[in-house]
Backbone bond lengths (Angstrom), bond angles and torsions (degrees), N, CA, C in turn:
res aa  C-N    CA-C-N  psi(-1)  N-CA   C-N-CA  omega(-1)  CA-C   N-CA-C  phi
1 M - - - 1.492 - - 1.473 111.60 -
2 V 1.452 112.76 -47.83 1.422 116.19 -177.74 1.471 114.99 -61.38
3 S 1.234 119.54 -30.83 1.527 125.01 179.80 1.477 112.74 -62.63
4 S 1.417 113.47 -31.09 1.464 116.64 -179.14 1.575 110.89 -81.33
5 L 1.372 118.25 -6.77 1.472 124.52 -175.33 1.514 108.64 -109.15
6 R 1.255 122.14 17.19 1.445 124.14 -168.72 1.530 113.62 -64.86
7 T 1.402 113.79 -28.84 1.398 121.14 -178.18 1.491 115.24 -98.13
8 V 1.380 115.85 3.65 1.490 123.32 176.58 1.549 112.41 -62.28
9 G 1.310 119.49 131.25 1.349 124.56 179.22 1.634 116.94 -93.86
10 V 1.393 112.72 -26.98 1.385 119.58 179.79 1.557 109.50 -138.71
11 L 1.352 116.11 133.59 1.396 126.93 -173.70 1.469 112.79 -135.31
12 Y 1.315 116.30 118.68 1.522 117.30 179.18 1.540 104.67 -131.57
13 I 1.424 111.47 127.25 1.509 119.37 -179.84 1.520 106.63 -114.84
14 D 1.270 115.43 133.29 1.512 122.06 172.00 1.543 112.97 -125.46
15 S 1.253 109.52 121.04 1.530 111.18 -171.27 1.521 109.71 -146.01
16 L 1.445 113.01 154.59 1.424 118.56 -179.33 1.558 112.58 -102.91
17 G 1.376 110.51 -9.54 1.491 113.03 -175.75 1.497 106.64 -119.66
18 D 1.424 113.28 -164.02 1.471 119.33 -177.80 1.561 109.13 -77.22
19 V 1.424 110.16 139.20 1.483 114.86 179.91 1.469 107.29 -128.73
20 H 1.355 117.13 114.75 1.469 118.87 176.15 1.609 108.04 -100.90
21 L 1.341 114.83 102.67 1.497 117.54 -177.75 1.501 104.73 -63.23
22 P 1.381 115.16 134.47 1.445 119.05 178.49 1.483 113.36 -69.43
23 K 1.349 119.72 152.06 1.480 121.05 179.96 1.569 111.27 -65.85
24 E 1.376 113.82 -17.10 1.437 118.30 -178.97 1.573 113.23 -69.22
25 I 1.438 113.06 -9.25 1.505 117.41 -173.76 1.558 106.86 -65.19
26 G 1.414 115.13 -20.14 1.393 118.58 177.75 1.554 114.97 -64.21
27 L 1.381 116.58 -11.36 1.473 122.19 178.33 1.436 112.95 -87.21
28 M 1.334 116.09 0.44 1.538 118.37 175.58 1.490 111.70 -87.58
29 R 1.311 115.26 70.58 1.413 124.82 -168.71 1.547 113.36 -69.90
30 Y 1.316 116.77 -6.47 1.536 119.37 179.84 1.467 107.27 -106.41
31 L 1.255 125.94 -4.91 1.503 127.23 -173.99 1.541 106.08 -64.72
32 R 1.339 114.20 122.60 1.432 122.55 175.95 1.549 113.00 -102.20
33 Y 1.296 114.89 -29.43 1.569 125.39 -175.64 1.383 109.11 -129.02
34 L 1.381 115.33 125.35 1.505 120.65 171.53 1.454 109.78 -128.48
35 G 1.357 117.15 119.13 1.504 123.21 -173.41 1.523 104.54 -122.96
36 L 1.373 112.27 136.67 1.505 123.59 -179.83 1.526 107.70 -124.20
37 G 1.325 120.89 108.61 1.402 116.90 179.85 1.553 116.58 -129.12
38 G 1.352 116.55 -159.39 1.408 121.40 -169.61 1.516 118.81 65.92
39 K 1.348 116.53 -161.61 1.447 117.58 -171.29 1.583 111.07 -105.66
40 G 1.288 113.42 18.27 1.524 119.69 -177.81 1.455 112.34 -77.25
41 R 1.204 118.11 167.75 1.522 128.28 169.25 1.501 112.76 -100.13
42 Y 1.367 119.11 127.51 1.461 117.57 -175.29 1.422 112.37 -116.35
43 Y 1.296 118.63 137.27 1.526 126.12 -179.24 1.548 106.30 -112.84
44 L 1.257 118.35 119.60 1.413 125.36 -177.89 1.516 114.00 -99.62
45 P 1.313 118.35 125.20 1.541 118.71 178.40 1.542 110.29 -78.32
46 S 1.273 120.50 158.93 1.439 121.49 177.05 1.511 111.92 -65.66
47 S 1.319 116.56 -21.05 1.473 118.46 -178.63 1.493 110.85 -69.57
48 I 1.329 120.98 -4.07 1.555 121.78 174.29 1.571 104.69 -59.26
49 G 1.285 120.48 -26.13 1.426 117.97 179.55 1.521 114.82 -69.31
50 D 1.346 114.41 -3.14 1.483 118.74 177.14 1.476 113.64 -90.23
51 L 1.445 114.81 1.42 1.429 114.68 -177.94 1.543 104.78 -80.21
52 L 1.287 118.31 90.46 1.485 122.34 -170.04 1.582 114.19 -72.47
53 S 1.337 113.54 -12.77 1.522 111.27 176.63 1.498 113.76 -109.81
54 L 1.318 116.05 3.37 1.613 119.54 -176.84 1.463 111.32 -57.13
55 E 1.215 117.44 124.57 1.536 124.90 176.39 1.582 109.26 -108.43
56 T 1.330 118.14 -39.91 1.414 118.91 -173.79 1.514 110.78 -128.13
57 F 1.327 120.39 125.03 1.414 124.49 168.06 1.503 113.94 -116.69
58 H 1.396 114.43 113.91 1.415 116.00 -166.74 1.647 104.05 -128.98
59 A 1.340 114.15 114.57 1.418 119.05 -178.08 1.567 112.76 -129.40
60 T 1.338 111.86 121.03 1.477 116.18 174.92 1.581 110.35 -105.75
61 G 1.311 115.33 -13.87 1.440 120.25 173.40 1.529 111.90 -75.85
62 L 1.245 121.00 166.49 1.455 122.43 179.91 1.518 115.32 -77.89
63 L 1.351 112.89 118.77 1.439 121.44 176.20 1.429 111.82 -90.34
64 M 1.282 119.76 119.57 1.472 121.98 -179.13 1.549 114.11 -72.67
65 Y 1.378 111.64 -25.15 1.518 117.26 -178.39 1.560 108.34 -164.04
66 I 1.302 115.49 140.15 1.442 118.98 172.54 1.514 106.89 -110.99
67 P 1.350 118.26 113.37 1.433 128.44 -178.12 1.557 108.70 -63.50
68 N 1.308 121.64 141.39 1.432 125.15 177.95 1.544 108.89 -61.31
69 S 1.380 114.92 -28.04 1.434 115.33 -175.10 1.566 115.03 -64.89
70 L 1.355 112.34 -18.63 1.494 115.61 176.14 1.432 112.00 -60.03
71 W 1.340 119.39 -42.19 1.484 123.41 -176.81 1.568 115.96 -68.61
72 K 1.373 112.11 -11.75 1.525 115.99 -176.25 1.507 109.47 -91.16
73 I 1.320 120.19 -3.27 1.508 123.52 175.81 1.465 112.64 -65.32
74 Q 1.347 120.40 108.99 1.463 121.45 -169.40 1.559 112.56 -68.69
75 T 1.337 115.37 -21.88 1.481 117.36 -176.93 1.564 107.64 -87.58
76 L 1.243 124.57 -13.07 1.467 127.74 -173.71 1.457 111.98 -60.76
77 S 1.335 119.22 126.08 1.486 122.10 -178.78 1.508 111.91 -128.34
78 S 1.367 120.94 -6.74 1.438 120.64 178.86 1.478 110.82 -151.24
79 V 1.301 121.18 129.46 1.459 126.77 174.35 1.472 113.13 -128.82
80 Y 1.244 122.76 114.32 1.305 131.79 179.23 1.545 114.47 -120.06
81 A 1.361 118.49 118.53 1.486 118.66 -177.17 1.543 107.36 -144.75
82 S 1.210 113.15 108.46 1.482 115.56 -175.73 1.481 120.45 -88.95
83 Q 1.374 113.76 -4.51 1.527 119.11 174.55 1.530 105.98 -148.39
84 V 1.394 113.61 106.66 1.504 115.68 174.68 1.448 107.36 -123.35
85 H 1.309 114.37 133.11 1.516 119.76 176.00 1.458 115.23 -80.91
86 Y 1.350 118.22 -35.12 1.485 121.32 177.03 1.527 107.26 -157.83
87 M 1.415 111.14 144.38 1.479 116.16 176.56 1.575 106.14 -149.73
88 A 1.252 116.46 146.15 1.443 118.10 169.91 1.524 109.74 -90.79
89 G 1.302 114.36 168.90 1.493 119.67 178.63 1.623 111.94 -53.62
90 P 1.274 121.39 117.78 1.487 118.97 -174.58 1.501 109.28 -66.12
91 Q 1.385 112.95 132.33 1.600 119.08 177.80 1.564 100.92 -93.67
92 I 1.330 115.14 88.25 1.483 120.62 -179.07 1.529 104.76 -94.42
93 R 1.319 113.87 134.25 1.530 120.31 174.73 1.448 110.06 -64.19
94 W 1.330 115.31 147.47 1.503 120.38 179.07 1.490 113.54 -67.86
95 N 1.257 118.98 -23.38 1.435 120.36 -176.06 1.581 111.87 -102.16
96 S 1.352 114.51 14.51 1.447 118.81 -178.17 1.509 111.00 -71.05
97 K 1.363 116.14 145.56 1.413 125.23 165.65 1.493 111.48 -106.18
98 L 1.359 113.26 82.42 1.436 115.40 -165.10 1.626 110.34 -134.52
99 E 1.392 110.71 140.57 1.386 115.55 169.72 1.520 112.09 -115.00
100 V 1.381 114.25 129.09 1.452 115.41 -175.37 1.547 107.30 -129.10
101 M 1.407 109.53 136.85 1.465 117.64 171.70 1.525 107.30 -136.85
102 V 1.339 117.53 112.10 1.446 122.59 -175.75 1.480 111.35 -130.11
103 A 1.330 115.78 130.78 1.465 119.78 177.81 1.508 107.57 -108.20
104 R 1.280 116.57 115.31 1.477 123.74 -178.47 1.466 107.59 -102.09
105 H 1.381 117.74 125.71 1.477 125.75 176.69 1.538 108.80 -91.19
106 T 1.291 116.33 131.99 1.476 120.35 174.46 1.496 114.03 -147.15
107 G 1.256 121.43 152.52 1.450 127.44 174.37 1.507 116.69 -101.28
108 Q 1.433 112.62 -6.66 1.419 119.98 -176.91 1.628 111.52 -116.50
109 L 1.405 108.92 114.59 1.484 109.36 -178.69 1.574 115.87 -62.50
110 G 1.343 110.77 -38.28 1.478 117.17 178.41 1.499 112.59 -60.77
111 E 1.357 112.19 -41.40 1.468 117.60 173.72 1.560 113.32 -59.55
112 F 1.279 117.88 -39.05 1.439 123.78 179.80 1.588 108.74 -60.26
113 F 1.365 114.10 -51.37 1.452 114.04 -176.06 1.500 115.12 -66.20
114 A 1.389 114.46 -33.96 1.451 120.57 178.85 1.629 109.11 -61.58
115 E 1.285 112.78 -50.73 1.442 119.39 179.24 1.488 114.51 -59.99
116 M 1.322 112.85 -44.25 1.554 116.60 -179.56 1.522 107.86 -62.55
117 K 1.323 117.78 -42.75 1.471 118.06 176.79 1.429 117.01 -58.35
118 A 1.324 113.33 -38.76 1.457 120.74 177.99 1.436 113.75 -68.74
119 I 1.264 118.49 -43.44 1.499 129.12 -179.94 1.499 106.28 -62.64
120 K 1.329 115.92 -53.95 1.489 119.32 -173.46 1.534 110.59 -61.68
121 A 1.452 117.74 -40.08 1.416 120.42 -179.38 1.450 110.76 -66.68
122 Q 1.387 121.76 -32.63 1.352 122.86 -179.37 1.587 112.73 -75.08
123 I 1.330 109.79 -36.09 1.577 111.28 177.25 1.488 109.63 -72.12
124 M 1.334 125.13 -40.62 1.386 123.95 175.48 1.493 118.12 -65.29
125 K 1.407 113.46 -25.33 1.459 118.48 178.91 1.525 107.98 -69.43
126 N 1.388 118.63 -33.27 1.380 124.34 176.73 1.437 114.59 -105.56
127 K 1.386 112.75 43.65 1.497 117.95 -169.62 1.507 113.26 -60.07
128 S 1.265 115.89 131.29 1.517 121.15 179.91 1.527 110.13 -149.65
129 P 1.308 115.74 133.00 1.567 117.09 179.49 1.530 110.41 -65.93
130 N 1.256 120.63 -3.76 1.539 122.86 -178.27 1.437 111.13 -96.80
131 I 1.414 120.11 -4.00 1.326 119.36 178.92 1.560 114.42 -105.06
132 S 1.317 115.83 134.33 1.485 120.23 -179.70 1.537 104.17 -127.07
133 C 1.409 114.92 112.91 1.413 118.24 -176.09 1.504 106.61 -125.34
134 C 1.362 117.86 133.24 1.427 123.06 171.93 1.499 108.28 -136.54
135 F 1.435 110.99 121.01 1.414 114.80 -179.16 1.552 108.22 -111.10
136 V 1.290 117.29 126.75 1.475 121.38 173.76 1.483 108.95 -105.70
137 M 1.420 115.21 130.45 1.467 122.29 -179.72 1.475 106.81 -116.49
138 R 1.432 112.98 113.94 1.372 119.85 171.63 1.530 114.67 -90.53
139 Y 1.410 114.32 116.13 1.402 122.87 -175.68 1.549 107.76 -92.69
140 R 1.341 119.94 95.23 1.398 124.10 -170.63 1.583 117.42 -56.48
141 K 1.392 106.40 -42.92 1.440 112.38 -172.64 1.471 118.44 -60.42
142 E 1.314 120.68 -32.22 1.459 124.90 175.34 1.452 110.23 -112.84
143 Q 1.350 116.64 4.64 1.543 119.54 -178.55 1.498 111.83 58.52
144 W 1.403 117.83 42.30 1.341 124.51 173.00 1.478 112.29 -91.34
145 D 1.280 121.50 156.66 1.461 121.79 176.69 1.501 102.94 -136.88
146 I 1.300 117.25 116.82 1.522 126.82 -171.04 1.479 106.57 -114.79
147 V 1.235 114.41 138.19 1.519 121.82 176.96 1.475 108.22 -120.68
148 E 1.333 115.82 133.33 1.468 123.58 175.89 1.582 101.95 -125.05
149 R 1.422 107.43 122.69 1.461 113.24 179.00 1.558 105.89 -104.27
150 C 1.363 118.36 126.74 1.328 119.00 -172.07 1.600 112.25 -101.36
151 E 1.257 119.41 -50.75 1.522 117.18 -176.77 1.478 108.55 -164.66
152 G 1.316 116.87 148.55 1.534 123.71 169.04 1.464 111.21 119.12
153 P 1.339 112.10 166.76 1.443 127.94 -176.09 1.505 116.95 -81.39
154 Q 1.382 118.77 -16.82 1.409 120.54 -166.17 1.500 112.70 -99.83
155 F 1.234 117.79 43.22 1.441 124.61 -171.98 1.527 115.19 -72.72
156 L 1.356 115.14 -48.87 1.480 120.00 -172.33 1.576 112.14 -73.75
157 C 1.416 114.22 -20.03 1.506 112.27 177.26 1.493 113.60 -71.06
158 Y 1.381 113.82 -18.69 1.505 117.85 173.13 1.496 113.21 -75.21
159 L 1.331 112.08 -29.29 1.539 113.09 -178.28 1.490 117.71 -54.88
160 S 1.470 113.33 -36.46 1.419 119.09 -177.42 1.533 107.67 -61.74
161 E 1.392 117.26 -36.40 1.459 123.43 -178.84 1.542 106.14 -67.33
162 F 1.343 116.75 -42.25 1.493 118.16 -175.79 1.504 110.57 -64.44
163 R 1.369 114.33 -34.49 1.507 118.26 -179.26 1.510 104.81 -64.23
164 E 1.282 116.49 -46.35 1.466 119.31 -177.73 1.529 112.30 -60.00
165 W 1.354 117.16 -34.61 1.378 120.34 177.31 1.523 114.25 -77.80
166 D 1.385 112.83 -27.42 1.470 123.45 -173.44 1.567 107.30 54.10
167 V 1.223 116.87 57.36 1.442 124.15 -174.73 1.463 115.35 -120.26
168 V 1.266 127.64 -20.13 1.503 125.58 -166.38 1.508 110.25 -83.73
169 N 1.304 118.06 112.13 1.454 124.90 174.74 1.527 112.81 -103.89
170 M 1.305 119.13 -29.10 1.388 125.92 -176.66 1.510 110.25 -133.06
171 L 1.326 113.95 129.11 1.484 116.10 178.09 1.515 108.59 -140.25
172 K 1.431 115.54 128.77 1.363 120.15 177.46 1.524 107.32 -120.90
173 I 1.341 121.03 123.24 1.525 121.98 -174.73 1.587 101.78 -121.87
174 C 1.270 112.97 105.20 1.480 120.80 -178.86 1.575 107.57 -133.08
175 C 1.304 118.35 66.26 1.382 126.81 -179.92 1.496 114.55 -141.79
176 T 1.266 119.28 114.17 1.475 125.36 -169.89 1.560 110.25 -50.59
177 N 1.353 115.84 132.04 1.428 125.00 176.86 1.486 115.67 58.24
178 L 1.299 117.00 25.09 1.508 121.05 179.06 1.537 111.36 -69.66
179 L 1.372 114.86 -44.96 1.532 119.18 176.75 1.444 105.80 -103.97
180 R 1.306 114.96 120.06 1.441 116.33 -172.62 1.533 117.88 -108.16
181 N 1.355 118.72 -7.04 1.396 117.19 175.23 1.494 109.68 -152.79
182 D 1.405 118.86 173.11 1.414 118.25 -173.38 1.521 114.77 -75.80
183 E 1.316 117.65 -3.55 1.469 124.79 176.08 1.556 112.34 -68.50
184 D 1.379 114.44 -28.76 1.376 122.07 -179.36 1.616 112.71 -68.81
185 I 1.226 113.91 -33.23 1.560 118.13 179.92 1.478 112.98 -55.56
186 P 1.359 116.51 -54.23 1.521 118.09 -178.70 1.599 106.25 -57.43
187 E 1.245 121.84 -36.98 1.425 122.40 178.53 1.686 111.66 -56.68
188 L 1.338 109.44 -42.38 1.520 113.06 176.48 1.484 109.21 -70.67
189 G 1.376 120.22 -39.50 1.438 122.80 -177.15 1.487 115.14 -64.20
190 S 1.332 116.29 -13.73 1.525 121.54 -179.07 1.537 111.33 -87.03
191 L 1.287 118.30 -1.13 1.507 120.80 178.76 1.565 105.59 -81.60
192 Q 1.310 115.34 106.55 1.479 122.51 -166.40 1.515 113.19 -75.95
193 R 1.451 117.30 -14.51 1.470 116.02 -177.16 1.560 109.18 -111.15
194 L 1.385 117.02 3.97 1.401 119.12 -174.36 1.626 110.41 -68.71
195 R 1.345 113.01 119.33 1.462 119.48 176.87 1.451 118.68 -105.60
196 H 1.337 117.17 -27.51 1.493 121.20 -175.95 1.490 104.50 -132.08
197 L 1.293 113.47 130.14 1.498 123.78 -174.76 1.513 112.28 -142.50
198 E 1.438 110.58 125.31 1.495 118.55 174.65 1.400 108.28 -124.20
199 I 1.314 119.63 132.58 1.496 125.57 172.80 1.466 105.80 -128.89
200 G 1.352 118.86 123.21 1.421 119.67 -173.10 1.573 110.75 -157.22
201 E 1.378 111.09 179.70 1.472 118.37 172.66 1.581 114.99 61.11
202 Q 1.325 113.48 30.90 1.395 120.82 177.46 1.581 111.16 65.47
203 S 1.384 111.20 28.56 1.430 111.85 177.37 1.550 115.94 -76.72
204 Y 1.363 111.13 -13.71 1.519 118.50 166.66 1.420 107.87 -115.01
205 T 1.428 120.49 128.04 1.445 120.98 -169.73 1.543 104.55 -118.23
206 G 1.332 124.85 4.94 1.426 119.26 174.80 1.466 115.20 -74.01
207 P 1.359 119.61 159.71 1.361 124.27 -170.52 1.652 106.43 -87.59
208 V 1.332 118.83 -9.58 1.479 123.32 -173.05 1.535 107.94 -137.83
209 I 1.308 117.10 130.31 1.477 121.82 166.64 1.553 106.43 -108.49
210 T 1.335 112.64 126.01 1.479 117.38 177.05 1.623 112.26 -118.55
211 C 1.228 119.97 113.73 1.382 123.03 177.58 1.548 110.00 -99.51
212 M 1.228 117.93 105.75 1.397 127.23 -170.53 1.542 111.89 -74.60
213 S 1.326 122.50 154.20 1.430 126.66 -177.43 1.582 107.12 -55.52
214 G 1.298 116.30 133.02 1.477 120.53 177.05 1.529 114.82 88.40
215 S 1.332 118.70 -8.85 1.403 126.61 174.31 1.589 114.33 -74.08
216 F 1.332 110.50 149.73 1.524 114.51 176.16 1.576 111.50 53.21
217 P 1.273 118.30 47.28 1.387 121.37 -173.41 1.501 117.24 -58.69
218 C 1.431 114.25 -35.55 1.498 120.34 -175.96 1.482 114.79 -106.82
219 V 1.275 119.42 2.88 1.516 121.15 -179.42 1.554 108.15 -64.06
220 I 1.416 114.73 124.59 1.441 118.87 174.86 1.530 114.62 -112.97
221 K 1.452 113.98 -13.15 1.403 119.31 173.21 1.420 108.15 -136.57
222 L 1.479 113.32 129.88 1.413 120.26 176.54 1.494 112.68 -129.77
223 V 1.323 120.74 132.97 1.393 125.58 -176.03 1.618 104.93 -128.14
224 L 1.302 114.49 123.31 1.380 123.33 171.44 1.506 111.48 -121.64
225 H 1.277 119.12 127.07 1.498 121.59 -176.72 1.508 109.82 -154.37
226 D 1.433 111.41 146.70 1.415 119.73 177.66 1.511 114.99 55.73
227 L 1.262 115.58 50.32 1.453 121.77 -176.17 1.578 109.34 -126.45
228 V 1.426 115.38 151.39 1.391 118.63 -171.80 1.588 109.25 -99.92
229 V 1.301 116.27 13.43 1.442 122.38 -174.61 1.602 107.08 -66.75
230 A 1.381 110.96 140.34 1.513 115.08 -176.99 1.504 113.04 -111.22
231 D 1.360 113.87 -17.25 1.492 116.15 -178.55 1.574 108.37 -141.12
232 W 1.232 117.85 134.51 1.472 125.90 178.31 1.467 108.22 -123.08
233 K 1.308 110.68 113.39 1.543 121.23 177.99 1.422 107.16 -97.61
234 L 1.356 121.19 121.78 1.482 122.91 175.50 1.488 104.84 -123.80
235 E 1.283 113.02 106.93 1.524 126.11 177.84 1.517 113.00 -64.84
236 R 1.281 124.57 145.41 1.449 126.22 174.64 1.519 109.27 -59.01
237 G 1.284 120.75 130.13 1.523 124.19 178.99 1.438 108.05 98.71
238 S 1.391 120.39 -5.12 1.498 118.40 174.44 1.514 111.75 -94.69
239 M 1.354 116.81 144.23 1.386 125.38 175.50 1.594 109.23 58.11
240 K 1.251 116.71 40.43 1.420 119.30 -174.53 1.598 115.93 -67.05
241 S 1.305 113.39 -10.00 1.483 117.00 175.06 1.501 118.33 -104.55
242 L 1.213 111.61 5.43 1.614 121.52 -174.95 1.569 105.82 -56.38
243 A 1.301 114.31 124.48 1.513 119.40 173.20 1.427 113.99 -112.85
244 R 1.387 116.41 -28.03 1.460 114.85 179.30 1.568 109.63 -144.70
245 L 1.319 111.01 133.61 1.500 117.43 -173.84 1.606 109.29 -127.70
246 T 1.332 113.54 124.98 1.478 118.07 -179.14 1.490 107.26 -120.90
247 L 1.442 115.59 125.25 1.319 126.48 -179.07 1.580 108.28 -117.12
248 C 1.353 119.05 129.81 1.460 116.24 -175.32 1.619 105.93 -149.21
249 K 1.358 111.78 125.89 1.479 117.98 168.70 1.552 108.83 57.39
250 C 1.324 113.76 55.34 1.490 118.22 171.79 1.587 104.82 -120.27
251 P 1.315 118.87 73.97 1.491 125.31 -168.34 1.547 113.24 -59.04
252 N 1.329 118.55 -20.24 1.456 117.20 -175.64 1.545 110.34 -97.16
253 L 1.276 115.03 -5.99 1.455 116.45 178.70 1.549 111.16 -92.02
254 K 1.374 111.96 91.70 1.445 117.22 -171.79 1.503 115.08 -84.50
255 H 1.370 117.00 -12.97 1.394 118.37 -178.36 1.641 112.07 -141.62
256 L 1.175 120.14 135.28 1.521 122.41 175.34 1.412 112.07 -73.37
257 P 1.363 121.13 147.20 1.469 122.17 -179.54 1.478 109.99 -70.70
258 E 1.340 115.54 139.08 1.458 123.24 177.86 1.627 111.56 -62.65
259 G 1.255 113.65 -19.64 1.472 116.60 -178.92 1.493 111.64 -64.60
260 L 1.362 117.37 -18.29 1.550 119.24 175.52 1.451 109.85 -63.29
261 L 1.335 119.91 -23.46 1.494 125.71 177.06 1.506 111.05 -66.40
262 W 1.323 119.90 -20.84 1.441 123.42 -173.91 1.513 113.64 -96.42
263 L 1.407 113.33 6.58 1.465 120.13 -174.43 1.509 107.13 -98.13
264 P 1.333 120.85 103.77 1.467 121.72 -172.68 1.558 112.10 -72.77
265 R 1.325 120.83 -19.69 1.443 123.24 -175.17 1.536 111.63 -99.36
266 L 1.284 119.76 -4.43 1.528 120.24 175.24 1.389 113.10 -62.84
267 R 1.401 114.22 108.80 1.442 120.32 179.80 1.513 118.51 -109.75
268 K 1.355 116.25 -14.13 1.449 119.41 179.64 1.481 113.69 -147.76
269 L 1.303 117.49 130.55 1.432 124.84 -174.98 1.540 109.91 -124.60
270 D 1.243 120.12 122.93 1.528 124.26 177.14 1.474 108.20 -109.59
271 L 1.322 114.45 128.00 1.495 121.89 175.06 1.529 107.40 -122.10
272 I 1.242 116.91 105.02 1.533 124.07 -175.89 1.451 113.56 -116.08
273 A 1.247 124.31 119.48 1.428 132.27 179.78 1.594 106.39 49.64
274 M 1.347 114.02 47.00 1.449 120.03 175.78 1.591 110.11 -107.45
275 P 1.279 116.18 159.61 1.499 117.43 -178.26 1.503 113.55 -58.72
276 Q 1.249 117.12 146.30 1.506 118.18 -175.44 1.503 111.84 -66.03
277 S 1.373 117.97 -24.88 1.446 119.71 175.32 1.520 115.34 -63.26
278 C 1.301 118.84 -10.52 1.526 122.12 175.80 1.548 109.25 -75.72
279 Y 1.299 120.94 -26.83 1.427 119.63 -171.36 1.468 112.86 -129.02
280 Q 1.299 123.05 18.03 1.520 123.16 176.30 1.456 108.80 -72.14
281 E 1.361 115.38 166.68 1.416 119.99 -178.89 1.543 110.92 -63.32
282 G 1.291 112.83 141.69 1.486 118.38 -175.64 1.500 115.66 87.63
283 T 1.301 120.17 -2.66 1.405 125.93 -174.64 1.589 107.30 -91.54
284 V 1.356 116.06 167.17 1.434 120.99 175.14 1.535 114.28 -50.65
285 A 1.318 111.35 -45.58 1.580 113.00 -178.88 1.490 109.67 -63.44
286 W 1.366 118.75 -36.87 1.447 120.39 -178.36 1.569 108.77 -65.91
287 E 1.331 115.56 -43.87 1.455 118.72 179.50 1.506 111.27 -63.06
288 L 1.364 115.88 -38.81 1.485 117.65 -177.93 1.586 113.02 -64.52
289 E 1.350 109.61 -37.90 1.453 115.39 177.64 1.527 110.74 -64.40
290 K 1.282 117.47 -38.59 1.535 121.94 175.03 1.491 108.75 -57.49
291 R 1.272 121.66 -40.59 1.401 126.30 -176.80 1.549 113.85 -80.45
292 G 1.285 117.02 2.18 1.493 117.26 174.08 1.462 115.79 105.61
293 C 1.381 117.92 1.59 1.422 120.72 176.69 1.537 113.01 -79.85
294 E 1.222 122.16 131.89 1.518 126.51 178.34 1.514 109.70 -74.29
295 V 1.311 115.36 112.30 1.438 124.67 -179.56 1.557 110.53 -102.63
296 F 1.242 118.86 117.98 1.529 124.55 171.76 1.411 108.37 -104.79
297 V 1.394 112.60 131.44 1.569 118.67 178.84 1.507 109.36 -126.96
298 S 1.281 120.18 130.96 1.523 118.86 -179.78 1.560 103.42 -152.08
299 S 1.297 113.81 142.54 1.528 121.04 172.48 1.456 108.00 -93.44
300 N 1.295 126.66 -2.49 1.449 127.81 -178.14 1.430 112.76 -91.93
301 E 1.164 120.42 112.91 1.491 124.55 178.45 1.465 118.79 -56.75
302 E 1.374 112.47 -21.58 1.407 121.23 -178.42 1.483 112.97 -71.41
303 D 1.326 119.03 -12.56 1.467 126.50 178.02 1.459 109.53 -83.58
304 F 1.276 123.08 -4.47 1.505 125.15 -178.66 1.469 109.13 -79.51
305 K 1.288 113.69 137.38 1.522 117.82 175.71 1.572 107.57 -127.03
306 H 1.201 115.87 138.17 1.529 122.87 177.85 1.590 107.28 -67.48
307 L 1.179 114.61 166.03 1.542 121.50 178.39 1.515 110.64 -56.37
308 D 1.265 113.55 128.27 1.462 119.63 177.28 1.518 109.60 -137.02
309 V 1.281 110.53 113.68 1.569 116.27 -173.22 1.576 106.69 -76.98
310 T 1.301 122.87 -12.06 1.458 121.00 -177.08 1.526 109.25 -92.77
311 E 1.314 117.54 -4.96 1.443 117.68 -175.88 1.507 113.11 -91.45
312 D 1.304 120.31 141.85 1.444 123.12 -176.33 1.511 105.71 -74.87
313 F 1.319 115.10 168.23 1.509 119.49 176.40 1.452 110.64 -77.03
């Protein structure tokens, strides 16, 4: 059958059952678009890497495995896979012009962190301004949805898709110059299920962070570190669920926002390598401690911990 389709440029398969794509699919040298849909389970052969003209790979069905050979296709410009059972760290070429959005399903939290570490290391090894990779990990056991952003300028375009899925519970953004202006923060604040948020390593370069009323409604943990922000405006009604806040090495942030005093659930505040003006007598931190909030102050950067969803408050 495949031999009769060798000159096909577009192929879409919709199935309810198991589909084992034959190894001969690699003979379809003119195929530019491959789509796999429906509720079926798809098994991809390593010969998929022989699709020398493939530009777009779009899968909404369940992929049991993504072969590394897929990433070696030089013409590939877009990979979208909303359900992936297993994948190895993508071997993406440094000169690729590629946009990737992959949702990996797992029931093991340790497995998730190990895979994300390997994937991010591989992406950063082949660092390129033309690569835009976003990997979503769905942790089935606790029904968490975790997003790891690896590299590239096309981050916020994916957020609209996340809102449609209503999936994002944890978001870590640690990529220099990724968020370039204050307009990006309202976009993040619109994620209705977001509970854990970390922004660091100068990924936000604006001088002001503004959290508008009604934004970040479900965020319970917030970590801000290594940022140049000088002013944080927290409007009443924003971050109403916030329980723990960690600030580390934001030297230009001389004062904490008074809006923190409006957060009834804020139980712990960590100030690490922050200006002394943030925790002197009469400041917001001092007032929070009087109200029963646990305030931890340290000048040692080694006391800083990245966002950890498994850690208690």
